[in-house]
C-alpha positions in Angstrom: 3.2 6.7 -17.5 4.4 8.5 -14.2 1.7 8.4 -11.9 3.2 10.0 -9.1 5.6 12.9 -8.5 4.1 15.4 -10.6 7.4 17.5 -10.4 8.7 14.5 -12.6 5.7 14.3 -15.0 7.9 14.7 -18.0 8.5 10.8 -17.6 4.8 9.9 -18.0 2.7 7.9 -20.3 3.7 9.7 -23.2 6.9 8.1 -23.6 6.0 5.9 -26.2 3.5 7.2 -29.0 1.0 5.1 -30.3 2.7 1.8 -30.0 3.0 0.9 -26.5 1.1 -2.2 -25.8 2.8 -5.6 -25.7 2.5 -9.0 -27.8 4.4 -11.1 -25.1 5.4 -14.7 -26.3 2.2 -15.0 -28.3 2.5 -16.7 -31.5 0.7 -13.6 -33.4 2.1 -10.5 -32.2 -1.1 -8.6 -33.8 -3.3 -10.2 -31.1 -2.1 -7.5 -28.7 -1.0 -7.8 -25.0 -1.6 -11.2 -23.2 -3.9 -11.6 -20.4 -1.3 -13.5 -18.3 2.2 -12.2 -17.7 4.6 -14.2 -16.1 8.0 -12.3 -15.0 11.2 -14.0 -13.7 13.9 -11.9 -12.3 17.5 -13.1 -11.9 19.8 -10.9 -9.9 23.5 -11.5 -10.9 26.4 -11.6 -8.7 29.2 -9.0 -8.9 31.2 -9.6 -12.0 28.8 -12.2 -13.2 26.1 -10.1 -15.1 27.9 -9.6 -18.5 29.1 -12.0 -21.0 29.4 -14.9 -18.5 25.5 -14.6 -17.8 24.7 -14.1 -21.4 26.5 -17.3 -22.4 24.4 -19.6 -20.0 21.3 -17.8 -21.0 22.0 -18.3 -24.5 22.5 -21.9 -24.1 19.1 -21.9 -22.5 17.4 -20.4 -25.6 19.4 -22.7 -28.0 18.1 -25.8 -26.1 14.8 -24.5 -26.1 14.9 -24.0 -29.6 16.3 -27.4 -30.5 13.5 -28.9 -28.6 10.7 -26.8 -30.1 9.6 -25.9 -26.7 6.3 -24.6 -26.5 7.0 -21.8 -24.0 8.5 -18.6 -25.4 9.9 -15.8 -23.9 12.0 -12.7 -24.1 14.6 -11.2 -22.1 15.7 -7.8 -21.0 18.8 -6.5 -19.1 18.8 -3.7 -16.6 20.2 -0.2 -17.3 19.3 1.2 -13.9 18.7 -0.3 -10.1 20.4 -3.7 -9.5 22.1 -5.9 -12.2 19.4 -8.2 -13.0 17.6 -9.7 -16.1 13.9 -9.8 -16.6 12.3 -12.7 -18.5 8.8 -12.2 -19.8 6.4 -14.9 -20.9 2.5 -14.2 -22.0 -0.5 -16.4 -22.1 -4.1 -16.0 -23.1 -5.4 -17.9 -20.2 -3.7 -19.6 -17.0 -4.8 -23.0 -18.9 -2.5 -22.1 -21.9 0.5 -21.7 -19.3 -0.4 -25.1 -18.0 -0.3 -26.3 -21.5 3.0 -24.9 -22.2 4.5 -26.4 -19.1 3.1 -29.8 -19.7 4.4 -29.8 -23.1 8.0 -29.0 -21.6 7.7 -31.8 -19.1 7.1 -34.4 -21.7 10.6 -33.8 -23.0 13.0 -35.9 -21.1 16.0 -34.7 -23.3 15.1 -31.1 -23.0 14.5 -31.4 -19.2 17.9 -33.0 -18.5 19.7 -30.3 -20.7 17.7 -27.5 -18.6 18.5 -29.1 -15.3 22.3 -29.0 -16.3 22.3 -25.5 -17.2 20.2 -24.4 -14.3 22.8 -25.5 -12.1 25.5 -23.8 -14.2 23.3 -20.6 -14.4 22.6 -20.7 -10.7 26.1 -20.3 -9.6 26.1 -16.8 -11.2 23.0 -15.6 -9.3 22.5 -13.8 -5.9 18.7 -14.1 -6.0 15.8 -14.9 -8.4 12.0 -14.7 -8.2 8.9 -15.0 -10.2 5.7 -13.3 -10.1 2.2 -13.4 -12.3 0.2 -10.6 -13.5 -3.0 -9.9 -15.2 -3.8 -7.3 -17.9 -5.9 -4.2 -17.0 -7.2 -3.0 -20.4 -9.3 -0.6 -18.6 -6.1 1.3 -17.3 -4.1 0.8 -20.7 -3.8 3.3 -23.6 -3.2 2.9 -27.4 -2.4 -1.0 -28.3 0.5 -1.7 -30.5 3.2 -4.3 -30.6 6.8 -4.7 -30.1 8.1 -4.6 -33.5 11.1 -2.3 -33.7 11.1 -1.8 -29.8 14.6 -2.0 -28.4 14.1 -0.8 -24.7 11.5 -0.7 -22.1 10.6 1.8 -19.3 9.1 -0.2 -16.3 7.1 1.7 -13.4 5.9 -0.5 -10.4 3.6 1.0 -7.9 2.4 -0.6 -4.7 -0.9 0.8 -3.3 -1.9 1.0 0.3 -4.2 -1.5 1.6 -7.7 -0.2 1.3 -6.9 2.6 -1.2 -7.6 0.9 -4.3 -10.7 3.2 -5.5 -8.1 6.2 -5.3 -5.4 4.4 -7.4 -8.2 3.8 -10.1 -8.9 7.6 -9.7 -5.6 8.4 -10.3 -5.1 6.3 -13.5 -8.4 7.7 -14.8 -7.4 11.3 -14.3 -4.0 10.6 -16.0 -5.6 8.6 -19.0 -8.1 11.5 -19.6 -5.4 14.2 -19.4 -3.0 12.2 -21.9 -6.1 11.7 -24.3 -6.5 15.4 -24.4 -3.1 16.8 -24.3 -0.8 13.9 -25.7 -3.5 11.7 -27.8 -0.5 9.6 -29.3 0.8 8.6 -25.6 0.5 4.8 -24.9 1.2 2.0 -22.1 0.0 -1.1 -20.8 -1.0 -1.8 -17.3 -0.8 -5.1 -15.4 -1.9 -5.8 -12.0 -0.1 -8.6 -9.8 -2.1 -11.5 -8.7 0.7 -13.9 -7.6 4.2 -13.2 -6.1 5.3 -10.6 -3.6 2.8 -9.2 -1.3 0.7 -6.2 -1.6 -1.4 -4.6 -4.4 1.1 -4.0 -7.1 0.7 -2.6 -10.6 3.5 -2.3 -13.4 3.4 0.0 -16.4 5.1 -1.3 -19.5 6.4 1.5 -21.9 8.5 0.0 -24.7 10.8 2.4 -26.7 12.4 2.3 -30.1 15.5 4.4 -28.8 16.6 6.0 -25.8 15.7 9.4 -27.6 12.0 8.7 -26.8 12.9 9.7 -23.4 14.0 13.0 -24.5 10.9 13.4 -26.6 8.6 12.6 -23.4 10.1 15.7 -21.6 8.5 17.9 -24.3 5.4 16.2 -23.8 5.2 16.7 -20.1 4.0 20.4 -20.5 0.9 19.5 -22.7 -0.1 16.8 -20.0 -0.1 19.3 -17.4 -2.0 21.9 -19.2 -4.5 19.3 -20.1 -4.8 18.4 -16.4 -5.2 22.0 -15.3 -4.2 23.5 -11.9 -7.0 22.2 -10.0 -6.7 18.7 -11.4 -3.2 18.7 -10.7 -3.8 19.5 -7.2 -6.3 16.8 -6.7 -3.9 14.1 -8.5 -1.1 14.9 -6.0 -3.4 14.6 -3.2 -4.6 11.2 -4.3 -1.3 10.1 -5.0 0.0 10.9 -1.5 -3.0 9.1 -0.1 -2.9 5.8 -2.0 0.6 5.2 -3.2 3.0 3.3 -0.7 6.0 2.6 -2.9 7.0 3.4 -6.7 10.1 2.9 -8.7 10.8 3.4 -12.4 13.9 1.6 -14.2 15.1 1.2 -17.8 15.7 -2.0 -19.5 17.1 -3.1 -22.9 16.0 -6.0 -25.0 18.3 -9.0 -25.1 17.9 -11.0 -28.2 20.6 -13.5 -27.3 18.8 -14.4 -24.1 15.5 -14.7 -25.7 13.5 -17.5 -27.2 10.7 -15.8 -29.0 8.1 -17.2 -31.6 8.7 -17.5 -35.2 6.2 -14.6 -35.8 8.4 -12.3 -33.8 11.4 -13.3 -35.8 10.0 -12.8 -39.3 8.5 -9.4 -38.2 12.1 -8.3 -36.9 14.7 -10.7 -38.4 17.6 -8.3 -38.1 17.1 -7.8 -34.6 15.9 -11.4 -33.0 17.9 -13.4 -35.2 20.9 -11.3 -36.6 23.2 -12.7 -39.4 26.4 -14.1 -38.2 29.3 -12.6 -40.4 32.1 -14.9 -40.6 35.4 -13.3 -41.5 37.6 -15.7 -43.1 41.4 -15.3 -42.4 43.6 -14.7 -45.5 46.2 -17.4 -45.9 49.5 -16.3 -46.9 50.9 -18.4 -49.5 54.7 -18.6 -49.2 56.7 -19.0 -52.5 58.5 -22.5 -52.6 62.1 -22.4 -51.6 
């Protein structure tokens, strides 16, 4: 869903056909996207973002699993922009988020382990932050789930103060054009409620392969034709008026850094819990002297 810069409209919402909406950290992926999305970002220092960071984050996930922690999450590593990892956790309500945090706090052994790992992990980070988002089902299209997905395009938009109604009109126009020209298109929209300043929105578009990006270029023409010349002009005017800032980046899912519910593992076991193949070294038997 590329809401601005119509010259780049090939990379719009049609990127993930018929399966875009997330079931984030909820036990049953069939329930669809969460109402509350918590995003934690960790920016790694130069040279610290590879296997070294993966080792500490993997230790977090193992500790959470050993303690049967109620707060699940999945991780994504950046493929563009600054080196960083995103951790997504989803909840039906804020009360559910509180329940998960309370359950974690009761486990003193797990708490001590996480404290130790936090110190170790912190030495690798240049910055970190957290934000909280609410789902906008009225501005999303075509629910689905994350089964089989390996990548995600994330688009973030910051809307100018007092221009929210124009933003809603932009989303409405884009949605209707995709319904008409690319009916299989899909995405999920979240609006920020806590975190960095300003009225911000994120559009999440999961993908099976990076070939989905190539496919989106072919769909751009159908979107523009559905919008029409007059509609395109109006859309560009609205975008210029209401959008203060935007950015688009690619991420890939990182199962080694993730602590996902059992339902996720059951639905896609080869990805979330791949079997470890142990190669036994052949022992050469020397003849007796």
